[in-house]
C-alpha positions as CSV (number, residue, x, y, z in Angstrom):
1,M,98.1,-44.6,24.1
2,Q,95.3,-45.9,22.0
3,T,92.9,-44.3,24.5
4,A,94.4,-40.9,23.8
5,V,93.8,-41.4,20.0
6,E,90.2,-42.6,20.7
7,R,89.7,-39.4,22.8
8,V,90.8,-37.3,19.8
9,I,88.6,-39.2,17.4
10,T,85.6,-38.8,19.7
11,N,86.3,-35.0,19.7
12,M,86.5,-35.1,15.9
13,W,83.0,-36.6,15.7
14,D,81.7,-34.0,18.2
15,R,83.5,-31.0,16.7
16,Y,83.8,-31.9,13.0
17,D,82.4,-28.5,12.0
18,E,85.3,-26.7,13.8
19,P,88.7,-25.9,12.2
20,L,90.6,-28.4,14.3
21,S,94.4,-28.2,13.6
22,L,97.0,-30.8,14.2
23,E,98.2,-28.9,17.2
24,D,94.6,-28.9,18.6
25,M,94.4,-32.6,18.2
26,A,97.9,-33.3,19.7
27,D,96.9,-31.1,22.7
28,M,93.8,-33.3,23.2
29,A,96.0,-36.4,23.2
30,V,98.7,-34.7,25.4
31,F,101.4,-35.6,22.8
32,S,103.8,-33.6,20.7
33,R,102.5,-33.0,17.2
34,F,105.1,-35.2,15.6
35,Y,104.5,-38.2,17.9
36,F,100.8,-37.8,17.8
37,S,100.7,-37.7,14.0
38,R,103.0,-40.8,13.7
39,F,101.1,-42.8,16.3
40,F,97.7,-41.8,14.9
41,R,98.7,-43.0,11.4
42,S,100.1,-46.3,12.7
43,L,96.8,-47.0,14.5
44,T,94.3,-45.9,12.0
45,G,96.2,-46.2,8.7
46,T,95.8,-42.5,7.8
47,S,96.6,-39.0,9.0
48,P,94.6,-37.1,11.6
49,G,93.6,-34.5,8.9
50,R,92.3,-37.1,6.5
51,F,90.4,-38.9,9.2
52,L,88.7,-35.6,10.1
53,T,87.9,-35.0,6.5
54,A,86.4,-38.5,6.3
55,I,84.2,-37.8,9.3
56,R,83.0,-34.5,7.8
57,L,82.0,-36.1,4.5
58,Y,80.3,-39.0,6.3
59,R,78.3,-36.5,8.3
60,A,77.5,-34.7,5.1
61,K,76.1,-38.0,3.7
62,N,73.8,-38.3,6.7
63,L,72.6,-34.7,6.4
64,L,71.8,-35.2,2.7
65,L,69.5,-38.1,3.6
66,E,68.0,-37.0,6.9
67,T,67.4,-33.3,6.3
68,S,66.2,-31.0,3.5
69,M,69.2,-28.7,4.0
70,S,70.7,-27.4,0.7
71,V,74.0,-28.7,-0.4
72,T,75.5,-25.2,0.2
73,D,74.2,-25.1,3.8
74,I,75.5,-28.7,4.4
75,S,78.9,-27.7,3.2
76,Y,79.1,-24.9,5.8
77,H,77.6,-27.1,8.5
78,V,80.4,-29.7,8.1
79,G,83.2,-27.2,8.2
80,Y,83.8,-26.2,4.6
81,N,84.1,-22.5,3.7
82,S,83.6,-23.2,0.0
83,P,80.6,-25.1,-1.4
84,G,82.5,-25.8,-4.6
85,T,85.4,-27.4,-2.7
86,F,82.9,-29.4,-0.6
87,S,81.1,-30.7,-3.7
88,S,84.3,-31.6,-5.5
89,R,85.7,-33.5,-2.5
90,F,82.4,-35.2,-1.9
91,T,82.2,-36.4,-5.5
92,R,85.7,-37.6,-5.5
93,S,85.4,-39.4,-2.2
94,V,81.8,-40.9,-2.4
95,G,81.8,-41.5,-6.2
96,I,78.8,-39.4,-7.0
97,S,77.8,-35.7,-6.4
98,P,75.9,-34.6,-3.3
99,A,72.8,-33.9,-5.2
100,R,72.8,-37.3,-7.0
101,Y,73.6,-39.1,-3.7
102,R,70.4,-37.5,-2.2
103,Y,68.4,-38.4,-5.3
104,L,69.5,-42.1,-5.2
105,S,68.4,-42.4,-1.6
106,E,64.9,-42.9,-3.0
107,A,65.7,-45.0,-6.0
108,G,68.4,-47.3,-4.7
109,I,71.9,-47.3,-6.1
110,P,73.3,-49.6,-8.8
111,A,76.5,-51.7,-8.5
112,P,79.7,-49.7,-8.5
113,E,81.4,-49.8,-11.9
114,A,85.1,-50.5,-11.4
115,P,87.4,-49.1,-14.1
116,V,88.0,-51.5,-17.0
117,P,91.7,-52.4,-17.1
118,T,93.5,-52.1,-20.3
119,G,96.3,-54.4,-21.5
120,N,97.3,-57.7,-20.0
121,Q,98.9,-56.4,-16.8
122,V,96.2,-57.8,-14.5
123,G,95.9,-60.4,-11.8
124,T,93.4,-61.8,-9.4
125,V,92.7,-61.4,-5.7
126,Q,90.8,-64.1,-3.8
127,G,90.5,-65.7,-0.4
128,S,88.2,-66.9,2.3
129,L,85.8,-64.6,4.1
130,T,84.9,-65.2,7.7
131,A,82.9,-63.3,10.3
132,P,81.9,-63.8,14.0
133,E,78.9,-66.0,14.5
134,S,75.7,-64.0,14.0
135,S,72.0,-64.6,13.6
136,V,71.7,-61.7,11.3
137,P,72.0,-62.5,7.5
138,T,74.5,-60.2,5.9
139,R,75.6,-58.8,2.6
140,V,79.3,-58.3,2.3
141,Y,81.1,-55.7,0.1
142,V,84.7,-56.6,-0.7
143,S,86.6,-53.9,-2.5
144,L,90.0,-52.7,-3.5
145,F,90.9,-49.0,-3.3
146,D,94.0,-47.0,-4.1
147,S,94.3,-45.7,-0.5
148,T,93.5,-46.8,3.0
149,I,90.3,-44.9,3.0
150,P,87.3,-46.7,1.4
151,Q,86.2,-43.9,-0.9
152,G,85.3,-43.2,-4.5
153,T,85.1,-45.9,-7.1
154,P,86.8,-49.1,-6.1
155,I,89.4,-50.7,-8.4
156,A,87.5,-54.0,-8.1
157,C,84.4,-54.9,-6.1
158,A,82.5,-58.1,-5.2
159,I,79.1,-58.2,-3.4
160,L,78.3,-61.4,-1.6
161,D,75.2,-62.5,0.3
162,G,76.8,-64.3,3.2
163,T,80.5,-65.2,3.8
164,S,82.6,-68.0,2.5
165,H,84.9,-67.0,-0.4
166,Y,85.4,-64.0,-2.7
167,E,87.2,-63.4,-5.9
168,L,88.2,-60.1,-7.6
169,P,89.3,-60.8,-11.2
170,A,91.1,-58.6,-13.7
171,V,92.8,-56.4,-11.0
172,P,95.4,-54.0,-12.5
173,E,99.0,-54.7,-11.4
174,G,100.1,-52.7,-8.3
175,Q,99.5,-52.3,-4.6
176,W,95.9,-51.8,-3.5
177,F,94.1,-51.7,-0.2
178,L,91.5,-54.3,0.6
179,H,88.4,-53.3,2.6
180,A,85.3,-55.4,3.5
181,T,82.1,-54.4,5.1
182,A,79.1,-56.5,6.1
183,V,75.6,-55.1,6.6
184,A,72.2,-56.6,7.5
185,V,70.0,-57.5,4.6
186,H,66.7,-58.1,6.4
187,N,64.5,-55.8,8.5
188,L,66.5,-52.8,7.4
189,D,66.0,-49.6,9.2
190,P,63.9,-47.6,6.7
191,R,66.2,-44.6,7.2
192,P,69.3,-45.3,5.1
193,W,71.5,-43.0,7.2
194,M,70.9,-45.3,10.2
195,R,72.2,-48.5,8.5
196,K,75.4,-49.3,10.2
197,P,77.9,-52.0,9.3
198,V,77.5,-55.2,11.4
199,F,81.1,-56.2,10.7
200,L,84.1,-54.9,8.8
201,A,87.7,-55.5,8.1
202,A,90.0,-52.5,8.1
203,S,92.0,-51.7,5.0
204,R,95.1,-53.9,4.3
205,P,97.7,-53.7,1.5
206,V,97.5,-56.3,-1.3
207,K,100.2,-56.6,-4.0
208,V,98.9,-57.7,-7.4
209,V,101.2,-59.2,-9.9
210,A,100.2,-59.7,-13.5
211,G,99.1,-63.2,-14.4
212,R,99.1,-64.3,-10.7
213,T,96.6,-64.8,-8.0
214,A,97.1,-62.9,-4.7
215,I,95.6,-64.7,-1.7
216,A,94.2,-62.4,1.0
217,H,91.9,-64.0,3.7
218,V,89.5,-61.6,5.3
219,E,88.4,-61.8,8.9
220,L,85.5,-59.5,9.6
221,R,85.0,-58.1,13.1
222,P,82.7,-55.6,14.9
223,P,83.5,-51.9,14.1
224,L,85.8,-50.0,16.4
225,L,86.1,-46.3,17.1
226,I,89.4,-46.1,15.3
227,D,87.9,-47.4,12.0
228,L,87.5,-44.8,9.2
229,P,83.9,-44.1,8.3
230,I,82.9,-45.5,4.9
231,L,82.6,-42.8,2.3
232,L,81.7,-45.0,-0.7
233,A,78.0,-44.6,-1.5
234,L,77.5,-48.3,-0.8
235,P,76.2,-49.9,1.3
236,E,73.5,-47.6,2.8
237,L,71.7,-46.9,-0.4
238,D,71.8,-50.5,-1.7
239,S,68.2,-51.8,-2.0
240,R,69.0,-54.8,-4.1
241,T,67.0,-58.0,-3.4
242,P,69.3,-60.6,-1.8
243,V,70.3,-63.5,-4.0
244,P,69.8,-66.9,-2.5
245,P,73.2,-68.5,-1.8
246,A,72.1,-71.7,-3.7
247,V,71.8,-69.8,-7.0
248,P,75.0,-70.1,-9.0
249,T,76.4,-67.0,-10.7
250,A,79.0,-66.6,-13.3
251,S,80.8,-63.8,-11.5
252,P,80.3,-61.5,-8.5
253,E,79.0,-58.8,-10.8
254,A,76.2,-61.1,-12.0
255,D,74.6,-61.0,-8.5
256,W,73.4,-57.5,-9.1
257,Q,69.7,-57.1,-9.8
258,P,68.0,-53.8,-10.9
259,P,67.6,-51.7,-7.8
260,A,64.1,-51.5,-6.3
261,P,62.8,-48.4,-4.6
262,L,63.3,-48.3,-0.9
263,D,60.1,-49.3,0.9
264,A,61.0,-46.8,3.7
265,A,58.6,-45.5,6.1
266,G,59.0,-41.8,5.7
267,A,59.9,-42.3,2.0
268,N,57.3,-39.6,1.2
269,R,60.2,-37.3,0.5
270,V,61.0,-37.2,-3.2
271,W,64.2,-35.6,-4.5
272,A,65.0,-34.3,-7.9
273,E,68.4,-35.1,-9.4
274,D,69.6,-31.6,-8.6
275,G,69.1,-32.3,-4.9
276,S,65.9,-30.3,-4.5
277,L,63.0,-31.5,-2.5
278,L,59.9,-32.1,-4.7
279,V,57.4,-33.7,-2.3
280,T,57.1,-33.6,1.5
């Protein structure tokens, strides 16, 4: 049955610009709409419609970086009939507007600024962080979101060079979804849109109680077809210099250094903050 869902997801990637309905997807899987929707959600953590939306916005991210298409043209290209709707959804899901996302591809992106919690109703999330053996040094992004889709501004975020242990302090009370992604930090492809996660851990619920520490161990694994694409602007725009593991830091946020420009081959394209191409 997972094969049927994977077949549908493959079609989503191939036909993201088409108005695929739930009935169309169920027909691809040869399931009833009700059964397909329920099984799809149990396997991926979200609905078929939201998964398709995530693919469209992920492709829009790529097009903003690898082409000089206007934001309006990209919105139509990825299946939106309204550029305004596309821009609003992109900004909400990625955390910055399409034009600014394009602009930051040349400048590097700063650390995500999690909302500052008010009051004393906060707790801590921490745990071990493990990954399959690899010869590739990695940077790991551990974040909490309010849904199963890693999008927008995280509730809390830690950025680690390597794996061992993470801690997310001052997390508001409630149920959040933990997501972790590991990317290579050396010999990066100069094209940001080609930087793929080396390992990841799919979203999982974490309950935070005020004044307590929730333990959530993270086991990273290679990406699967059923994994949701990452909509958060990180990690592909992160050009931060890796921090040597031996250097102590007061907190995960202290690891951040001022972003350096990407030393990308082909970085002769310069974008204005409005998304227009200044130099080719």
